[in-house]
C-alpha positions as CSV (number, residue, x, y, z in Angstrom):
1,X,-88.4,-79.6,35.0
2,X,-91.3,-80.1,32.6
3,X,-90.5,-82.0,29.4
4,X,-91.9,-81.3,26.0
5,X,-93.2,-84.1,23.8
6,X,-90.3,-86.3,22.8
7,X,-89.7,-86.0,19.1
8,X,-89.6,-89.2,17.0
9,X,-86.1,-90.1,16.1
10,X,-85.4,-91.7,12.7
11,X,-83.5,-94.9,12.9
12,X,-80.1,-94.9,11.2
13,X,-78.8,-98.0,9.4
14,X,-75.2,-98.9,10.1
15,X,-75.1,-101.8,7.6
16,X,-72.8,-100.0,5.2
17,X,-70.1,-100.3,7.9
18,X,-70.0,-104.1,7.3
19,X,-68.5,-103.3,3.9
20,X,-66.8,-100.0,4.5
21,X,-64.6,-101.0,7.5
22,X,-63.0,-104.0,5.7
23,X,-62.7,-101.8,2.6
24,X,-60.6,-99.4,4.7
25,X,-58.2,-102.2,5.5
26,X,-57.9,-103.2,1.8
27,X,-57.6,-99.5,0.7
28,X,-54.8,-98.9,3.2
29,X,-52.9,-101.9,2.1
30,X,-53.2,-100.7,-1.5
31,X,-52.2,-97.2,-0.5
32,X,-49.1,-98.5,1.3
33,X,-47.9,-100.4,-1.8
34,X,-48.4,-97.2,-3.9
35,X,-46.6,-95.1,-1.3
36,X,-43.7,-97.5,-1.3
37,X,-43.3,-97.2,-5.0
38,X,-43.3,-93.4,-4.8
39,X,-40.9,-93.4,-1.9
40,X,-38.3,-95.7,-3.5
41,X,-38.6,-94.1,-6.9
42,X,-37.6,-90.7,-5.4
43,X,-34.9,-91.6,-2.9
44,X,-31.5,-92.7,-4.5
45,X,-30.7,-96.3,-4.2
46,X,-27.3,-95.5,-2.6
47,X,-29.0,-93.7,0.3
48,X,-31.5,-96.6,0.8
49,X,-28.7,-99.1,0.9
50,X,-26.6,-97.0,3.2
51,X,-29.3,-96.3,5.8
52,X,-31.6,-99.3,5.5
53,X,-32.9,-99.3,9.0
54,X,-33.6,-95.5,9.1
55,X,-35.1,-95.5,5.6
56,X,-37.4,-98.5,6.5
57,X,-38.7,-96.5,9.5
58,X,-39.2,-93.4,7.4
59,X,-41.0,-95.4,4.8
60,X,-43.5,-96.7,7.4
61,X,-44.3,-93.2,8.4
62,X,-44.5,-92.1,4.7
63,X,-47.0,-94.9,4.0
64,X,-49.1,-93.9,7.0
65,X,-49.2,-90.3,5.9
66,X,-50.0,-91.2,2.3
67,X,-53.0,-93.3,3.4
68,X,-54.4,-90.5,5.6
69,X,-53.8,-88.0,2.8
70,X,-56.0,-90.0,0.5
71,X,-58.8,-90.3,3.0
72,X,-58.8,-86.7,4.2
73,X,-58.6,-85.5,0.6
74,X,-62.0,-87.2,0.1
75,X,-63.6,-86.8,3.5
76,X,-62.8,-83.1,3.9
77,X,-64.4,-81.8,0.7
78,X,-67.4,-84.1,1.2
79,X,-68.0,-82.7,4.7
80,X,-67.6,-79.1,3.6
81,X,-70.0,-79.7,0.7
82,X,-72.5,-81.3,3.0
83,X,-72.5,-78.3,5.3
84,X,-72.7,-75.6,2.6
85,X,-75.2,-77.4,0.4
86,X,-77.4,-78.0,3.5
87,X,-77.3,-74.3,4.3
88,X,-77.1,-74.9,8.1
89,X,-73.6,-73.6,9.0
90,X,-75.0,-70.9,11.3
91,X,-78.3,-72.6,12.2
92,X,-77.5,-76.2,13.1
93,X,-80.0,-76.4,15.9
94,X,-83.0,-74.7,14.0
95,X,-84.5,-78.2,13.4
96,X,-84.4,-81.2,15.5
97,X,-84.3,-84.1,15.0
98,X,-82.2,-83.8,11.8
99,X,-82.7,-86.6,9.2
100,X,-79.4,-88.4,8.7
101,X,-79.6,-88.8,4.9
102,X,-78.0,-88.0,1.6
103,X,-74.4,-86.6,1.7
104,X,-74.5,-86.2,5.5
105,X,-75.2,-89.9,5.9
106,X,-72.3,-91.0,3.8
107,X,-69.9,-88.5,5.4
108,X,-70.9,-90.2,8.7
109,X,-70.4,-93.7,7.4
110,X,-67.0,-92.9,6.0
111,X,-65.8,-91.2,9.2
112,X,-67.1,-94.0,11.4
113,X,-65.4,-96.7,9.3
114,X,-62.1,-94.7,9.1
115,X,-61.8,-94.1,12.8
116,X,-62.9,-97.6,13.6
117,X,-60.1,-98.9,11.6
118,X,-57.7,-96.2,12.8
119,X,-58.4,-97.2,16.4
120,X,-57.1,-100.7,15.6
121,X,-54.2,-99.8,13.3
122,X,-52.7,-97.3,15.7
123,X,-51.4,-100.1,17.8
124,X,-49.0,-101.2,15.0
125,X,-48.4,-97.8,13.4
126,X,-45.3,-95.8,14.3
127,X,-45.9,-95.0,18.0
128,X,-45.4,-91.3,18.9
129,X,-45.2,-89.4,22.1
130,X,-48.9,-88.4,22.0
131,X,-50.1,-92.0,21.6
132,X,-52.4,-91.7,24.7
133,X,-53.9,-88.4,23.5
134,X,-54.5,-89.9,20.1
135,X,-56.2,-92.9,21.6
136,X,-58.5,-90.6,23.6
137,X,-59.1,-88.6,20.4
138,X,-60.2,-91.7,18.5
139,X,-62.5,-92.9,21.3
140,X,-64.1,-89.5,21.7
141,X,-64.5,-89.0,18.0
142,X,-66.2,-92.4,17.6
143,X,-68.5,-91.6,20.6
144,X,-69.5,-88.3,19.1
145,X,-70.1,-89.8,15.7
146,X,-72.3,-92.6,17.0
147,X,-74.2,-90.3,19.5
148,X,-74.9,-87.5,17.0
149,X,-75.9,-89.9,14.3
150,X,-78.1,-92.2,16.4
151,X,-79.8,-89.2,18.1
152,X,-80.3,-87.3,14.8
153,X,-78.0,-84.4,15.7
154,X,-76.3,-84.8,12.3
155,X,-76.0,-81.1,11.4
156,X,-73.8,-80.1,14.3
157,X,-71.9,-83.3,13.9
158,X,-71.0,-82.7,10.2
159,X,-69.9,-79.2,11.1
160,X,-67.5,-80.6,13.7
161,X,-66.2,-83.1,11.0
162,X,-65.7,-80.3,8.5
163,X,-63.9,-78.0,11.0
164,X,-61.5,-80.8,12.0
165,X,-60.8,-82.5,8.7
166,X,-60.0,-79.4,6.7
167,X,-56.4,-79.1,7.9
168,X,-55.4,-82.8,7.8
169,X,-54.7,-83.1,4.0
170,X,-52.1,-80.3,4.3
171,X,-50.6,-81.9,7.4
172,X,-50.1,-85.3,5.8
173,X,-48.9,-83.9,2.5
174,X,-46.4,-81.7,4.3
175,X,-45.1,-84.7,6.4
176,X,-44.6,-86.7,3.2
177,X,-42.5,-83.9,1.6
178,X,-40.6,-83.7,4.9
179,X,-39.8,-87.4,4.9
180,X,-38.5,-87.0,1.3
181,X,-36.3,-84.1,2.6
182,X,-38.0,-81.5,0.4
183,X,-37.9,-78.6,2.8
184,X,-39.6,-75.8,0.7
185,X,-42.9,-77.6,-0.1
186,X,-43.0,-79.1,3.4
187,X,-42.7,-75.6,5.0
188,X,-45.4,-74.1,2.7
189,X,-47.8,-76.9,3.5
190,X,-47.0,-76.6,7.2
191,X,-47.8,-72.9,7.1
192,X,-51.2,-73.6,5.4
193,X,-51.8,-76.4,8.0
194,X,-51.2,-74.0,10.9
195,X,-53.8,-71.5,9.6
196,X,-56.4,-74.2,9.0
197,X,-55.7,-75.8,12.4
198,X,-55.7,-72.8,14.6
199,X,-58.6,-70.9,13.1
200,X,-61.2,-73.6,12.6
201,X,-60.4,-75.6,15.8
202,X,-59.5,-72.9,18.3
203,X,-61.7,-70.0,17.1
204,X,-64.6,-71.3,14.9
205,X,-65.2,-74.5,16.8
206,X,-66.0,-72.9,20.2
207,X,-68.2,-70.2,18.5
208,X,-70.2,-72.4,16.1
209,X,-70.3,-75.6,18.1
210,X,-69.6,-75.3,21.8
211,X,-71.5,-72.1,22.5
212,X,-74.7,-73.0,20.5
213,X,-74.7,-76.5,22.1
214,X,-74.7,-74.9,25.6
215,X,-77.1,-72.2,24.5
216,X,-79.7,-74.8,23.4
217,X,-79.1,-77.1,26.4
218,X,-82.4,-76.1,28.1
219,X,-84.3,-77.1,25.0
220,X,-82.7,-80.5,24.8
221,X,-83.3,-81.1,28.5
222,X,-87.0,-80.3,28.1
223,X,-87.1,-82.8,25.3
224,X,-85.7,-85.5,27.6
225,X,-82.2,-85.6,26.2
226,X,-80.3,-84.6,29.3
227,X,-78.1,-87.7,29.4
228,X,-77.0,-87.5,25.7
229,X,-76.5,-83.7,26.2
230,X,-74.1,-84.2,29.0
231,X,-72.1,-86.9,27.1
232,X,-71.9,-84.8,23.9
233,X,-70.9,-81.6,25.7
234,X,-68.3,-83.4,27.7
235,X,-66.9,-85.1,24.6
236,X,-66.8,-81.8,22.8
237,X,-64.8,-80.1,25.6
238,X,-62.4,-83.0,25.6
239,X,-61.9,-82.5,21.9
240,X,-61.2,-78.8,22.4
241,X,-58.7,-79.7,25.1
242,X,-56.9,-82.0,22.7
243,X,-56.9,-79.3,20.1
244,X,-55.2,-76.9,22.6
245,X,-52.7,-79.6,23.5
246,X,-51.7,-80.2,19.9
247,X,-51.8,-76.4,19.1
248,X,-49.1,-75.9,21.7
249,X,-46.9,-78.6,20.1
250,X,-47.5,-77.2,16.6
251,X,-46.6,-73.7,17.8
252,X,-43.3,-75.0,19.2
253,X,-42.5,-76.6,15.9
254,X,-43.2,-73.3,14.1
255,X,-41.0,-71.3,16.5
256,X,-38.2,-73.8,16.1
257,X,-38.5,-73.5,12.4
258,X,-38.3,-69.7,12.5
259,X,-35.3,-69.8,14.7
260,X,-33.5,-72.3,12.5
261,X,-34.2,-70.3,9.4
262,X,-34.7,-71.3,5.7
263,X,-33.4,-74.7,4.7
264,X,-33.8,-76.3,8.1
265,X,-36.0,-79.4,8.1
266,X,-39.2,-79.4,10.2
267,X,-38.9,-81.4,13.4
268,X,-42.0,-83.3,14.6
269,X,-42.3,-82.6,18.4
270,X,-44.1,-86.0,18.8
271,X,-41.1,-88.0,17.5
272,X,-37.4,-87.5,17.9
273,X,-36.8,-88.9,14.4
274,X,-39.4,-87.0,12.4
């Protein structure tokens, strides 16, 4: 196969990660302290003293969700703003290479630093039944972030970020209300989460990301990017497979909730105690 002239890639500086990754650790510790104050101020002292072990376990999960809620509440709007302000939602492959700069650059730095830290902290966070799938997700996410950033495919990369982060604030907020035994707000947020999970990840993601990537595969191979193309396409399909796996579990939770009726708490399929 003949190859076109290889375009000049712009080098990307990862120096901000030297500050951002440690900052994620500090931010999480601060978030956990604030979450602990919120948790203990809400639950009655009698309940805490009566069920100390169970409450301590729930507090740990509450702190984890609070930290993720803070991050996704920042990262999701930034990614969506980067996509729409850039005007490339439907034309991510019109220009290549894409300069990784401005808002797009900082979205990448935040995401890389967050998932780098999450890949470490997951080993002492509350372990759930999908631990292996979550580990694969973090590895694939970091691989896609580094590959798309280093090879200047930032437009399609930030679209993937926006599609996947949009549901997470509602998930974490709903889990927090569930841990506080507030069924109504937890159920409402869970309903919003379902819509923002299924539509972007299972419908929009294949149409706006997977199909265009395969459609433009010949172009990338002519430019000499066959190896990076195979790795990116494979990682994107793994990501879709994980989305389908989690969608099945989420659907089971929704069906169980409908069968149980109003007032019944949400049960996390990944943990017997959630």
